[in-house]
N, C-alpha and C positions, 0 to 999 in steps of 0.2 A: 224536707223535701219538697214542700209547697213552693218555696221561693225558687228553686231549680226548675221546677214544673213552669211556673209562671214566666221566668227568665228564658227558657227554650221557646215558649210561645211568643216573646217579645222578639227574639232573635229571628225565629222564621217569619214573622209579620214584618219586620223590618226589611228582610231579604226580599220578601214578596213586592214591597213597596218600591225598592230599588229596580226589580225586574218591571214592573208596572211603568215606573217613570222611565225607564231606558226605552220600553215600548213607544211611550207617547213622544218622548223626545225625537225618535226616529220615523215618526208616522209619515214624514215626507222624504225619507231617504229611499232612493231607487233599489229596488231589489232586495230590500230589508226584510227579513221573515220573524215574524212575532215570537217572543219567548213567553214560556209558561212555567211557573214554579210549581214543582211536585213535592208533596209532603210525606213523610213516613213517621209512624208512631213509634215511640221510644217505651218498650215494656220492661219492667223488673222481671228478673228471675230469682226464685227462691228455692233453697236447698230443701230436699224430701225430708220426711220423718227420720229416715235410717241415715241422713247425712249423704246420700247418694246424688243421683241426677237431678237436674233442675226441674222445676214445674212454672207454668205461668204464674206471674205476679201480677200487681196493679200497674197502670201506665204511670210512666214518669216524665212526660213531655212529648215534644214534637221535634223532628230535624227535618231539613231540607234534603230531599232524596236525590232531586236532581233538578237542573234548568234545562228544559228541552226546547227546541224550536219547532214550528209549525210551517212545514213547506207548502202549505196550500197556494194556488195561483193568485197573483196579484192582478189588478185590473190594468188595462193598456192605456198608456197616456201617449197620444200622438204628438211628437215633437216636430217632425219636419227636417230634423237634422239627418244629414247622411249618413252619419256614423253612429247614430243611436240604433240599438237593436234589442228587441224584447224576445224571451222565450216563451211561446204558448204552449205550455205542456212541460214534460219532464226534462231534466237534464241542466248541467251548468256549463258556463263558458270555461275553457282550459286558459289558465294564465301562468306564465312564469314570472314570479317577484324578482325584485332588483338583486336580492342574494341567491338567485339561481334555483330556488325551491319552488316546487309547483303548487297552486292554488286553484280553486274553483269558485265562481261567483255568478249571481244572477244579475249583477248590475252591468247593463249594456252601453253605459255612457263612455264610448271610447273616442280616443283623440289620435291625430296624426302628428308625429314628431318631425322635427326638421330633417332627420335622418331617414324618414319614411316609415318608421315603426309605428304599428297600431297598437296604442297602450290604453291602460285605464288611467284614472285620475291620480293613483298612486304610482304611475310609472311602470306597472306590471305588462308584459308582452303578451298581446293575445296570440292564442296558437291555432294552427290549423293545417289543413293538408296542402301541399304544393300542387298546381294545376298548370296545363298549359294556357295560352293566349284565349282560347276559346271555352275554358273553365272545366276541361276534362281533368279529372285527379291523376296524377302522374305517380303518387306514393301513398302509402297508408301510414308512414310516418310521419307524425305531427312536428311542425316547425313554427317558429315565429313569423307572423304576417307582416310583411312589410311591401312597400312600393317604392319604385326608383323616384327620387325627387331632384337629382341633379342635372345631368345631361338629358337633352330632349331624347325621345325615342327615334331612332334612325328611319330614314326614307326607305321605302319599299317600291322597287320598280314594279310597273304593271306586268303581269303574267298570264292573267285569264280576264277576258272580255266576254260579257253576255249582252246580246241585244233580242229584244223581244219586240216584235213589230207586226202590222199587218199590211200586205201589198194589195193594192186595188186590183182584182180580176178583171176590171172593165177598162184598165189603162190600155193605150195603143201601143204596137210594137214600135222598139226603137229603130234608128237608122244607123247603119254601119258603112253606108255606101261612099262618104267622104273621107279621105284619107288627110290627115291622121284621125283614126276614128274617134269620135267623141258621140255616145249615145245621146239622142235627143231629149230622153226622160231624165238624164241625170240632173240637169238644173231644177227640177221639181221633187223629184224623189231621191231622198237621201237625208242623213241624220250625221251629228258630230257629237263628240264628248270629249273629256280631258283624261289623259292618262299621266303617268309619272315615270321618269328614268330612274336610275340606280341612286342618283343624288337628289331626288325629289323635285327635279325641274319638270314643270308641267309640259306635256306632250299632245298635240292635237290629234286625235282619231277621227277620221272622216271616212264614212261610207256612202257608196252610191249605188243605186239600183236601177238596171234596165231591164225590160220585158224583152225578150228575144223570140219567144213564140208562145203558143197557148199554154199556159200553166208553167212556164220556164221563165227564170230571171237570172241574170248575171250580177254579181256584186264587184264593184270596182273601189279602188283606193287611189288617191293622188300619186302622181310619180314624185319621188323624193330627190331626184336627181335634178329638177327645175328648182332653181334658188328661190325664185319669186314665186309662191305656189299661189294658184288663183283658185277660188272657191266660187261656183263650181268649176270644174276644168273646162277649158276651151280648147279649140284645135291648136293653139299653141302651147297648151299643157295638157296633154291628153291623159287619161287616167289608166291605171293598171288593173287587169283582170286579176280578181283574187279567187273568186269560187262561182260556180253556178247551182242554182237551186231548181228542184223540179217538185210540183204540188199535185195531189190527186184531185179528182172531182168534187171532193168536199173540201178543199181547200188546206187540207194538212201537209205538211212537208214529207215527202217520200223518198228523196235522194238528194245527195249533193257530192259535186265534183271539184276538186282544187284546181288551180290554174294550169295543170298539166292535163287536165281532162281525167284524172284518176278518181275513182269513188273513195270519200273519206272513209277512214276506219271507223268512226263515230258519226252517225248521222248528224249532220249540221255543225260539226266541229271542224274548224280549218285553221291552219297555222297562217300567221301573218307577221309582217315585220313593222315595227314602230322605229321612229328615228326622231332622235333628240337634238335639238339646237344647242345643247350643252357642249362646248369643245371638249371638256374633261373626260367625257363618257364614251366608253368604248372606241377608242382611237384606232384601234387595230381593226375595226370592222370596215366594211366596204359598203355603201359610204360611211364615213366616221359618223358615231351615234346610234348605229343601227342595233336593235335588240329585238327579240322574238317574243310573241304571245300567242296564245290561242284565242279563236273568236267562236264563240258558241251561238250558232244560228238555228238551234234545233226547236226554239219556242215561235219561230216565224210562221206566219198564216197567210192565205190568199183567200179573200172574201171580197165580195162586191160592194165594199165600202172604202172611204177615202183612206189613202196612206196615212197611217198613225203608229206612233212609236209608244209602246207600253211602258218599257223599261230598258234603261241602259245602265250596266253596272260593270265595275272593273275593280280588280283587288289592290291597285297599287295607292301609295299617299307619300305626301311629303313628310319632312320631320316636324314633329310637334312636341310642345312642353305641356307639362302636367296642369290640368286645369280642374280637376275635382276626383274624389274617392268616394265610393258608396259601397254598402254591403246590401246584397239582394236577399230576398226572403229565403232563398236556397243556401245562404251562407256564403255566396259566391263574393269576393272582394274584387271590384271593378274600378279600373282607372279609365278617367276620359282626357283626351288631349286637345289641344289646340287646332290640330288638322282634322278633327271630327272622327278619330278613332276611338274605340273602347277596347281594352284588354283586360283579361281576368288575371289576377295575381294570387289566387289562392282561394280556399273554402274554409270557413269557421268550421271546427270541428266542437262537439259536445261530449260531455262526460257524464255518466250516471253511476250510482252506487246500489248496491243491494240493501243497504241499510243507512239512509241519509241522517238519520238521527245519530249515528255514530261519528259524522263529521265535527270537528272542531272549529269554532269560528276563530278568526285570528285578526278580525277588526276590519274596516274598510270594505265592509260587505264580502269578505272571502273567507272560505273554509279549506281547511286540510285535511287529507285522508288519514284515517286511524286504524288500527287493527280491528276496531268495532265497525267502521263503514265497509271495510273491504277495498279491494283495489278498484280503480275506476275502470268503467267498461266505455270506449271511445266509439264515436259514430258520428254520422252526418244528420244535419237537421231534417226531421220528417221521417227518418227511418226507424223502424221497429218502435220501440217506446220513447224515443226522443221527440221531443216537441218540435213544432214549426217555428221558423223566425218571424218578427214582424218588423220589417224594416222602417226606420224613421219614427220609432217609437220607443218608449221605455215601460218597463215593468215597475208600478208602483208598490210601495210597501203594502203588506196584507193586514196591518194593524187596524183594528176596528176601534175608533177612538171612543165611542159611545160604549162599547163594552169594557174599555180599559178603564174609563172614568168610573164605572159601576165597580169594576174590581178594586179601584182605588179606594172607594167609599167603605167597600167591604172590609178591605185589609186594615183600613183605619180603625174599624170598629173592632176587628179581631185584635190589633194592638191595644186599644182601650181596655177590652175585657181581660185581656192578659195582665196589663197593669193593675187591673181591679183585683185579680186573685193576688197579686203580691201585696196590695194593700191590706185585703182581707186578712192575709197570713200574717202580715205584719200586727194587725188588731189582735189576733189570736195569741201571738207570742206575747205582746204586751200584757194581756189579761193574765197568762200564766205567771210572768214575772212579778206581777203585783199582787199576787195572792198572799194572804197574811195568815 
């Protein structure tokens, strides 16, 4: 029986050496979790004096009880790659393998395919929640994350304009005595920006301001019916009244009227028309190319400082081609385009398990669920027990090379000791055989 005991020790030590070798060889594998060999004692059972139930006997060797993985956190390695993501805390990335089966991984080295899919190095699709263009989740059902890589995103016509500026309270009153009326301050108090029509053609947006009385100003736009628009307007090209603004003694906006003298429904927000030079847009409008937008003047002020524009924004843009893809720390998949636009295309989902030790590794840094692990619990990064994401970084292996090298020396000594027990048993058997 001594031979079998020693042989079991050799087999166990050899298996431990295999596990240690695997740990060392994967010390630089992203998301890899160190494995540990766990042993169990083999004990013989002997029949009782009456031939009945068993009783404890002597030990007869060792067996490998399990090979477990330690899911401790690995260190973060900043890579700067826009599609590299690390999980800082609990959870796994959900992936769908090429055969359609689900798997889970801590390896966040993702790639963009020619079809726009976000995949792992083995071609498995990264899964996540669908969102709108602003990143708001639209469904709790996970699906593969992808971005459009073919045709450019379509143009969007300007529909909302916001202007933030200060009008100088010290300005002189304008003059409307000369017909056609052109306020005298229009040449010095005004601003311009660029909008877009439905086909992405740039449209000039010009605003002029004229002080009509104490704390009151009129807002003008150019006359679109004049073919050769002159900036600023002249008596040959008079402007059109768009709205009137009134400020209080502290310089805050307290009232707005549209061009008919009616108070606006929302303070500072008026409707205005834009005019495209594109002959293919809004042919039925009068004049052709006309389309509508809202102008928000609610942030306007009147202080005793020089006229200055703080901000001009509008929501239109021309068509644009895909220039980049990145994943944020909240897991939002964002695309950027040549027209300066950014759009959300989904949010990375995470999964966790009641017993992560019950997961079965299937290679390439992936695990699959089993009855021992339980079913996955899905969620968003940073919610509940799920870890936060670190964009532009990967999670290194949690292998401690120093500890593994020491374990390897210990396993080698164990192997030698078990070999020595076999040698000793051979000497005992040789002595018995040679008795005369």
